[in-house]
C-alpha positions as CSV (number, residue, x, y, z in Angstrom):
1,M,130.0,122.1,89.2
2,T,127.1,124.8,90.7
3,T,123.3,124.9,89.9
4,Q,124.0,128.1,87.6
5,E,126.7,126.4,85.8
6,Q,124.6,122.8,85.5
7,A,122.0,124.8,83.7
8,A,124.5,127.1,81.5
9,N,126.0,123.6,80.1
10,R,122.3,122.0,79.5
11,L,121.4,125.1,77.6
12,A,124.5,125.1,75.6
13,G,123.9,121.4,75.3
14,K,127.0,120.4,76.9
15,A,126.9,117.1,79.5
16,T,126.6,117.9,82.9
17,E,127.8,115.5,85.4
18,P,125.7,112.4,86.4
19,E,123.2,113.3,89.0
20,Q,122.4,111.0,91.3
21,R,118.7,109.2,91.3
22,V,117.3,109.1,95.0
23,A,115.5,105.5,95.1
24,S,112.1,105.6,97.3
25,L,111.5,102.5,99.8
26,W,109.5,100.6,97.7
27,G,111.7,101.3,94.3
28,D,114.0,99.2,95.8
29,A,111.9,96.5,97.2
30,F,110.3,96.1,93.5
31,R,113.8,96.1,91.7
32,R,115.1,93.5,94.3
33,L,111.8,91.1,94.2
34,I,112.5,91.1,90.5
35,R,115.9,90.2,90.6
36,N,115.3,87.6,92.9
37,R,114.8,84.7,90.3
38,A,112.6,82.2,92.6
39,A,110.3,85.4,93.5
40,L,109.7,86.2,89.5
41,V,109.0,82.1,88.5
42,G,106.6,82.4,91.6
43,L,105.0,85.2,90.5
44,I,104.8,84.0,87.2
45,V,103.5,81.3,87.8
46,I,100.2,82.8,90.4
47,A,99.7,85.1,87.0
48,S,99.6,81.9,84.8
49,I,97.1,80.0,86.9
50,V,94.8,83.3,87.9
51,F,94.6,83.8,84.1
52,V,94.1,80.2,83.3
53,A,91.2,80.5,86.2
54,L,89.6,83.7,84.7
55,F,89.7,82.4,81.2
56,A,88.2,78.9,82.4
57,E,85.7,78.9,79.8
58,Q,87.9,79.2,76.9
59,V,91.0,77.6,77.7
60,A,89.0,74.4,79.5
61,P,88.5,71.6,76.7
62,Y,85.3,70.8,78.0
63,G,83.3,71.6,80.7
64,Y,83.1,70.9,84.2
65,R,80.3,69.1,84.8
66,D,80.2,67.8,80.7
67,G,80.4,63.9,81.3
68,H,79.2,60.5,80.1
69,S,79.0,57.1,82.1
70,S,80.3,55.1,79.1
71,E,83.7,57.3,78.8
72,A,83.8,56.8,82.5
73,R,87.6,56.7,84.3
74,T,89.7,56.3,80.4
75,V,93.6,56.4,81.2
76,P,95.2,58.5,79.1
77,L,97.3,56.9,76.1
78,W,100.8,58.2,77.0
79,L,100.2,57.3,80.9
80,A,99.6,53.4,79.4
81,K,102.6,53.7,78.2
82,A,104.4,54.9,80.7
83,M,103.2,53.1,83.5
84,P,105.0,49.3,83.6
85,G,102.9,46.4,83.3
86,N,100.0,46.1,80.8
87,M,97.4,48.3,82.1
88,E,94.9,48.0,78.9
89,D,94.8,44.2,80.0
90,Y,92.2,46.1,83.1
91,V,91.4,49.8,82.7
92,K,89.3,51.4,79.9
93,I,92.8,53.6,77.2
94,G,91.7,56.4,75.5
95,D,93.0,59.6,73.6
96,K,89.8,61.4,74.1
97,F,90.8,63.4,77.2
98,T,94.3,64.3,77.5
99,F,95.0,63.6,80.9
100,G,91.9,61.3,81.3
101,S,88.5,61.7,82.9
102,D,87.0,60.5,86.2
103,Y,84.3,57.7,87.7
104,L,81.6,59.6,85.9
105,G,83.4,61.0,82.3
106,R,84.2,64.0,82.8
107,D,87.5,65.6,81.3
108,L,89.9,65.6,84.3
109,L,91.9,68.6,82.6
110,S,89.0,70.6,82.6
111,R,88.3,70.0,86.5
112,V,91.1,70.8,87.3
113,I,91.6,74.5,86.0
114,Y,87.8,75.1,86.8
115,G,88.9,73.8,90.6
116,A,91.4,77.0,90.1
117,R,88.6,79.2,90.4
118,V,88.1,77.6,94.1
119,S,91.4,77.6,95.6
120,L,92.5,81.0,94.5
121,P,89.2,82.7,95.5
122,V,89.9,80.7,99.1
123,G,93.4,82.0,99.1
124,F,93.4,85.5,97.9
125,M,89.8,86.0,100.4
126,G,91.8,84.3,103.5
127,A,94.1,87.2,103.0
128,L,92.1,90.1,102.6
129,T,90.3,89.0,106.0
130,A,93.7,88.3,107.5
131,L,94.8,92.2,106.2
132,A,91.5,94.1,107.2
133,I,90.3,92.2,110.4
134,G,94.2,92.3,111.7
135,L,95.2,94.9,110.7
136,V,92.9,97.3,112.2
137,Y,92.4,94.6,115.1
138,G,96.5,94.8,116.1
139,C,96.6,98.7,115.1
140,I,94.0,99.6,118.2
141,S,95.4,96.9,120.8
142,G,98.7,97.9,120.1
143,Y,98.8,101.5,119.7
144,Y,96.1,102.3,123.0
145,G,97.9,99.5,125.5
146,G,96.5,99.5,128.8
147,K,93.3,97.8,129.7
148,V,92.1,97.9,126.3
149,D,95.2,95.9,125.2
150,N,94.5,93.4,127.4
151,I,91.0,92.5,126.7
152,M,91.3,92.3,123.1
153,M,94.3,90.0,123.3
154,R,92.5,87.7,125.6
155,I,89.9,87.5,123.2
156,V,92.8,86.2,120.5
157,D,94.4,83.9,123.0
158,I,90.9,82.3,123.5
159,M,90.9,81.7,120.1
160,Y,93.8,80.3,119.9
161,A,93.4,78.3,123.0
162,F,90.8,76.2,120.2
163,P,92.6,74.1,117.5
164,T,91.4,76.0,114.7
165,M,90.8,73.2,112.1
166,L,88.3,71.9,114.7
167,L,86.8,75.5,114.4
168,I,86.7,75.7,110.8
169,I,85.2,72.7,111.1
170,L,82.6,73.3,113.1
171,L,81.9,76.1,110.8
172,M,81.5,74.3,108.2
173,A,79.0,72.2,109.5
174,F,77.3,74.6,111.3
175,F,76.7,76.5,108.3
176,K,75.5,73.5,105.9
177,T,73.1,72.3,107.8
178,S,71.6,75.6,109.2
179,F,71.7,77.1,105.7
180,G,72.2,75.2,103.3
181,G,69.3,73.4,101.0
182,V,66.3,75.2,100.2
183,A,64.6,77.7,102.5
184,E,61.2,79.3,103.0
185,P,61.4,83.2,101.7
186,G,62.0,85.9,104.2
187,T,63.9,84.1,106.6
188,A,67.6,84.9,107.2
189,A,68.3,81.0,105.8
190,H,66.6,82.0,102.3
191,T,68.8,85.8,102.5
192,F,72.1,84.0,103.1
193,N,71.4,81.3,100.2
194,E,70.7,84.2,97.6
195,I,74.3,85.6,98.9
196,N,75.7,82.5,98.4
197,Q,74.6,82.2,95.2
198,A,75.5,85.5,94.2
199,V,78.9,84.7,94.7
200,D,78.9,81.1,93.6
201,R,77.7,83.0,89.9
202,L,80.3,85.6,90.5
203,L,83.0,83.1,90.1
204,G,81.2,81.3,87.2
205,L,79.6,78.3,89.7
206,S,77.1,76.5,89.9
207,G,76.2,75.8,93.4
208,G,79.5,75.8,95.0
209,G,79.0,77.2,98.7
210,M,82.3,79.1,98.4
211,L,80.9,81.6,100.8
212,F,80.6,79.3,103.8
213,I,84.1,78.3,103.2
214,F,85.4,82.0,102.5
215,M,83.2,82.9,106.2
216,G,84.5,79.5,108.0
217,I,88.7,80.6,107.1
218,G,87.7,84.4,107.3
219,I,86.6,83.8,111.0
220,T,90.4,82.5,112.4
221,A,92.6,83.7,109.4
222,W,93.4,87.1,110.9
223,M,94.9,86.4,114.5
224,G,97.9,86.1,113.4
225,T,98.0,89.1,111.6
226,A,96.6,91.1,114.7
227,R,99.2,89.9,117.1
228,L,102.2,90.8,114.4
229,T,100.8,94.2,113.7
230,R,100.6,94.5,118.0
231,G,103.8,93.6,118.4
232,Q,105.3,96.0,115.4
233,I,103.2,98.9,116.9
234,L,105.0,98.2,120.5
235,S,108.2,98.3,119.1
236,L,107.5,101.8,117.3
237,K,104.9,104.3,119.1
238,E,107.6,105.3,121.8
239,K,109.6,105.9,118.6
240,E,111.2,110.2,118.6
241,F,109.6,110.8,115.6
242,I,106.0,109.0,116.9
243,E,106.9,111.3,120.3
244,A,107.7,114.0,118.0
245,S,104.0,113.6,116.1
246,R,101.7,114.1,119.3
247,M,103.7,117.1,120.4
248,I,102.7,119.1,117.5
249,G,99.0,117.8,117.6
250,A,98.7,114.7,115.4
251,R,95.8,113.0,116.1
252,D,95.7,109.6,116.5
253,L,94.5,107.9,113.4
254,R,97.2,110.2,111.4
255,I,99.5,109.3,113.7
256,I,99.3,105.6,113.2
257,V,98.0,106.0,109.1
258,R,100.8,108.1,108.0
259,H,103.9,107.2,110.1
260,I,103.3,104.2,112.0
261,L,101.6,101.8,109.0
262,P,104.3,102.7,106.7
263,N,106.5,101.5,108.6
264,I,105.4,98.1,109.7
265,V,103.6,96.9,106.5
266,G,105.9,95.2,104.9
267,P,106.6,92.6,107.7
268,I,102.5,92.4,107.6
269,L,102.7,92.0,104.0
270,V,105.1,89.6,104.1
271,S,103.4,87.2,106.5
272,V,100.1,87.5,104.5
273,T,101.5,86.4,101.7
274,L,102.7,83.0,103.3
275,G,99.1,82.7,105.0
276,I,97.9,81.6,101.4
277,P,99.2,78.5,101.3
278,G,97.3,77.8,104.7
279,Y,94.4,78.9,102.9
280,I,94.6,76.8,100.3
281,S,95.0,73.6,102.1
282,T,92.5,74.2,105.0
283,E,89.8,74.6,101.6
284,V,91.5,71.5,100.1
285,F,91.3,69.9,103.3
286,L,87.7,70.5,103.8
287,S,86.8,69.4,100.4
288,F,88.6,65.8,100.9
289,I,86.6,65.4,103.9
290,G,83.4,66.3,102.6
291,L,83.1,69.9,104.0
292,G,84.0,71.7,101.3
293,V,82.0,73.3,98.3
294,D,79.6,71.3,96.9
295,A,79.7,68.5,93.7
296,P,79.6,69.2,91.1
297,T,81.2,72.4,91.6
298,P,85.6,70.9,91.2
299,S,87.8,71.4,93.8
300,W,91.5,70.0,93.8
301,G,90.6,68.3,97.5
302,S,87.3,66.8,96.7
303,M,89.2,65.2,93.4
304,I,91.5,64.3,95.2
305,S,89.2,62.3,97.4
306,E,87.6,61.1,94.3
307,G,91.0,59.3,93.0
308,A,91.7,57.9,96.0
309,Q,89.6,55.8,95.9
310,A,91.0,53.5,93.1
311,I,94.9,55.2,92.9
312,R,96.4,51.8,92.2
313,S,94.4,51.5,89.0
314,Y,93.9,54.9,88.0
315,P,96.9,57.4,89.4
316,H,96.2,60.0,87.2
317,E,92.9,60.9,89.2
318,V,95.3,61.8,91.9
319,L,98.0,63.0,90.7
320,L,97.1,65.9,88.3
321,P,94.9,67.5,90.9
322,A,97.6,66.5,93.5
323,L,100.4,68.1,91.2
324,A,98.3,71.4,90.3
325,L,98.3,71.9,94.0
326,A,102.0,71.7,94.7
327,I,102.5,73.7,92.2
328,L,100.5,77.0,93.4
329,M,101.9,76.2,96.9
330,F,105.3,76.3,95.8
331,A,104.4,79.1,93.9
332,F,103.3,81.1,96.8
333,N,106.5,80.1,99.3
334,F,108.6,81.8,96.1
335,L,107.0,84.6,96.1
336,G,106.5,85.4,99.9
337,D,110.4,84.5,100.3
338,G,111.2,86.9,98.0
339,L,109.2,89.5,99.6
340,R,110.8,88.6,102.6
341,D,114.0,89.5,101.0
342,A,113.2,92.0,99.2
343,L,111.1,94.5,102.0
344,D,113.4,93.4,104.8
345,P,116.2,96.7,104.5
346,R,118.8,94.8,105.8
347,M,118.8,92.8,102.7
348,K,119.6,95.8,100.5
349,G,122.5,95.5,98.4
350,T,122.9,91.5,98.9
351,S,120.9,91.0,96.1
């Protein structure tokens, strides 16, 4: 049927032959993503935790600093009934707190909810840092090659040669000893502390020291993304469509932004998403050993560390933050796997 016949049929109100819709790459990837049940569940869980963290003041039953010594280490009634033996003989049981209280009488559920304000920003800031620095660094290194590539990659190799976790621990110790505490006005330490307090207020925390963690993780988060970006560009920059762009006089920036980045952004997004659980686990480990956020700001790592000291008598102090951490880690892993399948052209038509 010709175009004129289709137009005439439309004017006459007649049905025409079904027209084939051309799906975009991102639209097709999104449809494959939402058909992946595990990825969809992970996305819903992450969105729910983000919502709870944003509205923690309205969701949490108590403030994360509210507590009383008379209510210290209260075991919830439902847990006492579920555990074997007679827990009431050696622990305090009550029904005021749904999931019990810690050694200072603070509600564990409320502190876990506020703890999401620490873990989620660390994961997202680590991903944004990896994407921003690693993408630019890898593009410059891979596109220009030669001596530029050699020098830039040797810098990455030197940083990789140093143990990443040890480097982060040293950086956190340096930041806390150099910029923590009270500093005289007008000094660099005082300015740094003001920025740190502004970040904490933005996250709804008091004295958390979140800027230290952002810097410690951000300094090392970009290296993997930079190497992945470089490898992707090396495999693309000699292709025919890149050569054609050079022949018509396109500048390097236009070639990178318009022709190279759209073809490599899929694997990079997958890598960054799968790296978020690693950033969160790093923050949890730092808080566990005492180099994370400052008290009384709740962190899942510091809560696990405090609860581990009396895990035999008060297992709920460890189980609740550990369960929240496990759920969040699984959710990001499911979402990352779903993105990898959705953005892989070879998976088209398989889901």
